[in-house]
ChimeraX commands (.cxc) that place a marker at each C-alpha (Angstrom):
marker #1 position -121.20,34.22,174.36 radius 0.5
marker #1 position -124.26,34.30,172.14 radius 0.5
marker #1 position -125.83,37.71,171.83 radius 0.5
marker #1 position -129.47,38.33,172.74 radius 0.5
marker #1 position -132.00,41.14,172.38 radius 0.5
marker #1 position -130.91,42.48,175.76 radius 0.5
marker #1 position -127.11,42.21,175.26 radius 0.5
marker #1 position -126.48,42.95,171.58 radius 0.5
marker #1 position -126.57,46.78,171.60 radius 0.5
marker #1 position -124.53,47.15,174.77 radius 0.5
marker #1 position -121.96,44.63,173.57 radius 0.5
marker #1 position -121.40,46.45,170.26 radius 0.5
marker #1 position -121.31,49.90,171.93 radius 0.5
marker #1 position -118.78,48.75,174.52 radius 0.5
marker #1 position -116.55,47.16,171.90 radius 0.5
marker #1 position -116.71,50.29,169.71 radius 0.5
marker #1 position -115.68,52.47,172.68 radius 0.5
marker #1 position -112.67,50.18,173.11 radius 0.5
marker #1 position -111.96,50.49,169.36 radius 0.5
marker #1 position -112.58,46.80,168.79 radius 0.5
marker #1 position -114.03,45.31,165.63 radius 0.5
marker #1 position -117.19,43.25,166.11 radius 0.5
marker #1 position -118.44,40.60,163.72 radius 0.5
marker #1 position -121.87,39.20,164.53 radius 0.5
marker #1 position -122.91,36.05,162.74 radius 0.5
marker #1 position -126.68,36.35,162.27 radius 0.5
marker #1 position -127.93,32.79,162.20 radius 0.5
marker #1 position -131.01,30.61,162.60 radius 0.5
marker #1 position -130.99,27.05,163.90 radius 0.5
marker #1 position -132.99,25.52,161.04 radius 0.5
marker #1 position -130.54,26.62,158.32 radius 0.5
marker #1 position -127.76,24.14,157.54 radius 0.5
marker #1 position -125.54,26.88,156.10 radius 0.5
marker #1 position -125.96,28.82,159.35 radius 0.5
marker #1 position -124.86,25.80,161.36 radius 0.5
marker #1 position -121.82,25.40,159.12 radius 0.5
marker #1 position -120.98,29.09,159.44 radius 0.5
marker #1 position -121.38,28.93,163.22 radius 0.5
marker #1 position -118.70,26.21,163.38 radius 0.5
marker #1 position -116.41,28.29,161.16 radius 0.5
marker #1 position -116.90,31.34,163.38 radius 0.5
marker #1 position -116.08,29.25,166.45 radius 0.5
marker #1 position -112.90,28.02,164.76 radius 0.5
marker #1 position -111.87,31.55,163.81 radius 0.5
marker #1 position -112.61,32.80,167.31 radius 0.5
marker #1 position -110.31,30.12,168.79 radius 0.5
marker #1 position -107.54,30.94,166.30 radius 0.5
marker #1 position -107.72,34.65,167.14 radius 0.5
marker #1 position -107.58,33.84,170.86 radius 0.5
marker #1 position -104.55,31.59,170.34 radius 0.5
marker #1 position -102.81,34.41,168.44 radius 0.5
marker #1 position -103.73,36.91,171.20 radius 0.5
marker #1 position -105.75,39.09,168.85 radius 0.5
marker #1 position -108.21,40.72,171.20 radius 0.5
marker #1 position -109.35,43.63,169.05 radius 0.5
marker #1 position -111.64,41.44,166.89 radius 0.5
marker #1 position -114.69,40.07,168.67 radius 0.5
marker #1 position -116.78,37.39,167.02 radius 0.5
marker #1 position -120.21,36.51,168.36 radius 0.5
marker #1 position -123.40,34.95,167.06 radius 0.5
marker #1 position -127.03,35.98,167.24 radius 0.5
marker #1 position -129.91,33.50,166.98 radius 0.5
marker #1 position -132.25,35.61,164.88 radius 0.5
marker #1 position -135.30,33.40,165.52 radius 0.5
marker #1 position -135.07,33.95,169.27 radius 0.5
marker #1 position -133.85,37.57,169.09 radius 0.5
marker #1 position -135.96,39.30,166.47 radius 0.5
marker #1 position -135.51,42.76,167.99 radius 0.5
marker #1 position -131.71,42.62,167.79 radius 0.5
marker #1 position -131.91,41.12,164.28 radius 0.5
marker #1 position -134.11,44.03,163.17 radius 0.5
marker #1 position -131.66,46.57,164.64 radius 0.5
marker #1 position -128.84,44.89,162.72 radius 0.5
marker #1 position -130.95,44.99,159.50 radius 0.5
marker #1 position -130.81,41.23,159.01 radius 0.5
marker #1 position -132.85,40.17,155.99 radius 0.5
marker #1 position -131.38,36.80,155.01 radius 0.5
marker #1 position -129.52,33.91,156.58 radius 0.5
marker #1 position -126.73,33.39,157.19 radius 0.5
marker #1 position -125.65,36.99,157.42 radius 0.5
marker #1 position -122.99,39.11,159.09 radius 0.5
marker #1 position -123.09,42.43,160.79 radius 0.5
marker #1 position -119.71,44.09,161.08 radius 0.5
marker #1 position -118.97,47.09,163.28 radius 0.5
marker #1 position -115.50,48.45,162.62 radius 0.5
marker #1 position -113.16,49.75,165.29 radius 0.5
marker #1 position -114.06,53.26,164.14 radius 0.5
marker #1 position -117.76,52.58,164.81 radius 0.5
marker #1 position -118.80,52.15,161.17 radius 0.5
marker #1 position -121.64,49.64,160.93 radius 0.5
marker #1 position -121.69,47.42,157.86 radius 0.5
marker #1 position -125.14,45.84,157.92 radius 0.5
marker #1 position -126.16,42.81,155.99 radius 0.5
marker #1 position -123.29,42.43,153.53 radius 0.5
marker #1 position -123.62,39.89,150.75 radius 0.5
marker #1 position -123.15,36.55,152.47 radius 0.5
marker #1 position -124.80,34.37,149.86 radius 0.5
marker #1 position -121.79,32.09,149.87 radius 0.5
marker #1 position -122.48,28.70,151.31 radius 0.5
marker #1 position -118.92,27.80,152.35 radius 0.5
marker #1 position -117.06,30.38,154.39 radius 0.5
marker #1 position -113.59,29.54,155.64 radius 0.5
marker #1 position -111.80,31.48,158.38 radius 0.5
marker #1 position -109.49,33.13,155.82 radius 0.5
marker #1 position -112.53,34.41,153.86 radius 0.5
marker #1 position -114.01,35.95,156.99 radius 0.5
marker #1 position -110.74,37.67,157.92 radius 0.5
marker #1 position -110.46,39.08,154.38 radius 0.5
marker #1 position -114.02,40.36,154.72 radius 0.5
marker #1 position -113.17,42.06,158.03 radius 0.5
marker #1 position -109.99,43.60,156.61 radius 0.5
marker #1 position -111.89,44.94,153.60 radius 0.5
marker #1 position -113.88,47.23,155.89 radius 0.5
marker #1 position -111.40,47.60,158.76 radius 0.5
marker #1 position -107.81,47.34,157.49 radius 0.5
marker #1 position -106.39,48.11,160.94 radius 0.5
marker #1 position -108.22,45.20,162.62 radius 0.5
marker #1 position -105.15,42.96,162.49 radius 0.5
marker #1 position -101.67,44.32,163.18 radius 0.5
marker #1 position -99.50,44.24,160.07 radius 0.5
marker #1 position -96.81,42.12,161.74 radius 0.5
marker #1 position -99.36,39.26,161.90 radius 0.5
marker #1 position -100.03,39.32,158.17 radius 0.5
marker #1 position -100.28,37.72,155.59 radius 0.5
marker #1 position -103.62,36.25,156.54 radius 0.5
marker #1 position -102.73,32.72,155.46 radius 0.5
marker #1 position -99.78,32.72,157.88 radius 0.5
marker #1 position -101.91,34.15,160.65 radius 0.5
marker #1 position -104.51,31.42,160.26 radius 0.5
marker #1 position -102.09,28.52,159.96 radius 0.5
marker #1 position -103.00,25.99,162.55 radius 0.5
marker #1 position -100.92,22.93,163.11 radius 0.5
marker #1 position -102.90,19.96,161.97 radius 0.5
marker #1 position -102.76,16.99,164.29 radius 0.5
marker #1 position -100.45,14.29,163.06 radius 0.5
marker #1 position -102.06,11.31,161.44 radius 0.5
marker #1 position -102.76,8.53,163.90 radius 0.5
marker #1 position -100.65,5.43,163.57 radius 0.5
marker #1 position -102.53,2.85,161.58 radius 0.5
marker #1 position -103.55,-0.09,163.68 radius 0.5
marker #1 position -101.98,-3.29,162.58 radius 0.5
marker #1 position -104.48,-5.93,161.54 radius 0.5
marker #1 position -104.44,-9.32,163.24 radius 0.5
marker #1 position -103.17,-10.99,160.09 radius 0.5
marker #1 position -100.33,-8.46,159.74 radius 0.5
marker #1 position -99.44,-8.89,163.40 radius 0.5
marker #1 position -99.40,-12.67,163.11 radius 0.5
marker #1 position -97.35,-12.75,159.93 radius 0.5
marker #1 position -94.77,-10.27,161.23 radius 0.5
marker #1 position -94.31,-12.02,164.56 radius 0.5
marker #1 position -94.60,-15.66,163.41 radius 0.5
marker #1 position -91.34,-17.63,163.58 radius 0.5
marker #1 position -89.88,-18.89,160.34 radius 0.5
marker #1 position -90.66,-22.55,159.74 radius 0.5
marker #1 position -87.63,-23.46,157.69 radius 0.5
marker #1 position -89.00,-22.79,154.22 radius 0.5
marker #1 position -87.01,-20.21,152.36 radius 0.5
marker #1 position -88.69,-18.22,149.67 radius 0.5
marker #1 position -86.90,-18.14,146.32 radius 0.5
marker #1 position -86.86,-14.49,145.25 radius 0.5
marker #1 position -86.43,-15.37,141.56 radius 0.5
marker #1 position -89.51,-16.29,139.53 radius 0.5
marker #1 position -89.80,-19.91,138.39 radius 0.5
marker #1 position -88.21,-20.67,135.01 radius 0.5
marker #1 position -90.61,-21.80,132.33 radius 0.5
marker #1 position -89.65,-23.68,129.25 radius 0.5
marker #1 position -89.45,-21.53,126.18 radius 0.5
marker #1 position -92.51,-22.50,124.06 radius 0.5
marker #1 position -90.77,-21.44,120.85 radius 0.5
marker #1 position -88.00,-24.03,121.21 radius 0.5
marker #1 position -88.58,-27.65,120.07 radius 0.5
marker #1 position -88.93,-30.31,122.77 radius 0.5
marker link #1:1,2 radius 0.2
marker link #1:2,3 radius 0.2
marker link #1:3,4 radius 0.2
marker link #1:4,5 radius 0.2
marker link #1:5,6 radius 0.2
marker link #1:6,7 radius 0.2
marker link #1:7,8 radius 0.2
marker link #1:8,9 radius 0.2
marker link #1:9,10 radius 0.2
marker link #1:10,11 radius 0.2
marker link #1:11,12 radius 0.2
marker link #1:12,13 radius 0.2
marker link #1:13,14 radius 0.2
marker link #1:14,15 radius 0.2
marker link #1:15,16 radius 0.2
marker link #1:16,17 radius 0.2
marker link #1:17,18 radius 0.2
marker link #1:18,19 radius 0.2
marker link #1:19,20 radius 0.2
marker link #1:20,21 radius 0.2
marker link #1:21,22 radius 0.2
marker link #1:22,23 radius 0.2
marker link #1:23,24 radius 0.2
marker link #1:24,25 radius 0.2
marker link #1:25,26 radius 0.2
marker link #1:26,27 radius 0.2
marker link #1:27,28 radius 0.2
marker link #1:28,29 radius 0.2
marker link #1:29,30 radius 0.2
marker link #1:30,31 radius 0.2
marker link #1:31,32 radius 0.2
marker link #1:32,33 radius 0.2
marker link #1:33,34 radius 0.2
marker link #1:34,35 radius 0.2
marker link #1:35,36 radius 0.2
marker link #1:36,37 radius 0.2
marker link #1:37,38 radius 0.2
marker link #1:38,39 radius 0.2
marker link #1:39,40 radius 0.2
marker link #1:40,41 radius 0.2
marker link #1:41,42 radius 0.2
marker link #1:42,43 radius 0.2
marker link #1:43,44 radius 0.2
marker link #1:44,45 radius 0.2
marker link #1:45,46 radius 0.2
marker link #1:46,47 radius 0.2
marker link #1:47,48 radius 0.2
marker link #1:48,49 radius 0.2
marker link #1:49,50 radius 0.2
marker link #1:50,51 radius 0.2
marker link #1:51,52 radius 0.2
marker link #1:52,53 radius 0.2
marker link #1:53,54 radius 0.2
marker link #1:54,55 radius 0.2
marker link #1:55,56 radius 0.2
marker link #1:56,57 radius 0.2
marker link #1:57,58 radius 0.2
marker link #1:58,59 radius 0.2
marker link #1:59,60 radius 0.2
marker link #1:60,61 radius 0.2
marker link #1:61,62 radius 0.2
marker link #1:62,63 radius 0.2
marker link #1:63,64 radius 0.2
marker link #1:64,65 radius 0.2
marker link #1:65,66 radius 0.2
marker link #1:66,67 radius 0.2
marker link #1:67,68 radius 0.2
marker link #1:68,69 radius 0.2
marker link #1:69,70 radius 0.2
marker link #1:70,71 radius 0.2
marker link #1:71,72 radius 0.2
marker link #1:72,73 radius 0.2
marker link #1:73,74 radius 0.2
marker link #1:74,75 radius 0.2
marker link #1:75,76 radius 0.2
marker link #1:76,77 radius 0.2
marker link #1:77,78 radius 0.2
marker link #1:78,79 radius 0.2
marker link #1:79,80 radius 0.2
marker link #1:80,81 radius 0.2
marker link #1:81,82 radius 0.2
marker link #1:82,83 radius 0.2
marker link #1:83,84 radius 0.2
marker link #1:84,85 radius 0.2
marker link #1:85,86 radius 0.2
marker link #1:86,87 radius 0.2
marker link #1:87,88 radius 0.2
marker link #1:88,89 radius 0.2
marker link #1:89,90 radius 0.2
marker link #1:90,91 radius 0.2
marker link #1:91,92 radius 0.2
marker link #1:92,93 radius 0.2
marker link #1:93,94 radius 0.2
marker link #1:94,95 radius 0.2
marker link #1:95,96 radius 0.2
marker link #1:96,97 radius 0.2
marker link #1:97,98 radius 0.2
marker link #1:98,99 radius 0.2
marker link #1:99,100 radius 0.2
marker link #1:100,101 radius 0.2
marker link #1:101,102 radius 0.2
marker link #1:102,103 radius 0.2
marker link #1:103,104 radius 0.2
marker link #1:104,105 radius 0.2
marker link #1:105,106 radius 0.2
marker link #1:106,107 radius 0.2
marker link #1:107,108 radius 0.2
marker link #1:108,109 radius 0.2
marker link #1:109,110 radius 0.2
marker link #1:110,111 radius 0.2
marker link #1:111,112 radius 0.2
marker link #1:112,113 radius 0.2
marker link #1:113,114 radius 0.2
marker link #1:114,115 radius 0.2
marker link #1:115,116 radius 0.2
marker link #1:116,117 radius 0.2
marker link #1:117,118 radius 0.2
marker link #1:118,119 radius 0.2
marker link #1:119,120 radius 0.2
marker link #1:120,121 radius 0.2
marker link #1:121,122 radius 0.2
marker link #1:122,123 radius 0.2
marker link #1:123,124 radius 0.2
marker link #1:124,125 radius 0.2
marker link #1:125,126 radius 0.2
marker link #1:126,127 radius 0.2
marker link #1:127,128 radius 0.2
marker link #1:128,129 radius 0.2
marker link #1:129,130 radius 0.2
marker link #1:130,131 radius 0.2
marker link #1:131,132 radius 0.2
marker link #1:132,133 radius 0.2
marker link #1:133,134 radius 0.2
marker link #1:134,135 radius 0.2
marker link #1:135,136 radius 0.2
marker link #1:136,137 radius 0.2
marker link #1:137,138 radius 0.2
marker link #1:138,139 radius 0.2
marker link #1:139,140 radius 0.2
marker link #1:140,141 radius 0.2
marker link #1:141,142 radius 0.2
marker link #1:142,143 radius 0.2
marker link #1:143,144 radius 0.2
marker link #1:144,145 radius 0.2
marker link #1:145,146 radius 0.2
marker link #1:146,147 radius 0.2
marker link #1:147,148 radius 0.2
marker link #1:148,149 radius 0.2
marker link #1:149,150 radius 0.2
marker link #1:150,151 radius 0.2
marker link #1:151,152 radius 0.2
marker link #1:152,153 radius 0.2
marker link #1:153,154 radius 0.2
marker link #1:154,155 radius 0.2
marker link #1:155,156 radius 0.2
marker link #1:156,157 radius 0.2
marker link #1:157,158 radius 0.2
marker link #1:158,159 radius 0.2
marker link #1:159,160 radius 0.2
marker link #1:160,161 radius 0.2
marker link #1:161,162 radius 0.2
marker link #1:162,163 radius 0.2
marker link #1:163,164 radius 0.2
marker link #1:164,165 radius 0.2
marker link #1:165,166 radius 0.2
marker link #1:166,167 radius 0.2
marker link #1:167,168 radius 0.2
marker link #1:168,169 radius 0.2
marker link #1:169,170 radius 0.2
marker link #1:170,171 radius 0.2
marker link #1:171,172 radius 0.2
view
């Protein structure tokens, strides 16, 4: 769900009442770092869902289309975050000048302001965020490899020893 002017306040209030932590990625479509961060937030959101962590909610806000909500969240640069802790503490516009955010960085950021956001039995963070990488696909065999491996032997045996050359230092 992408937040809008009409849904942002209610979403954050409802989550705070349920003692959930909310991280809003404040983005604009024309910013390449925003697009990169949006993909990272989507990845983190999927990981948290897979691990059944429902007390951290991650959503995005298109600040170009939702200027009212962006103003309420005190957004002044892009990309930016707005974090509301499970205790209702709002952390507006933290320093997000980094261009490459990874899921582990975002979780560390959340835990800095809301240490209870992730149950301790799911820590350390690196273990929590470990995702099995798909196995490497089997390399396709080229036509030449396929032909040479399946071609029948034609009666010529290869001599594994290198050919013997005459020693140039000895007289003829």
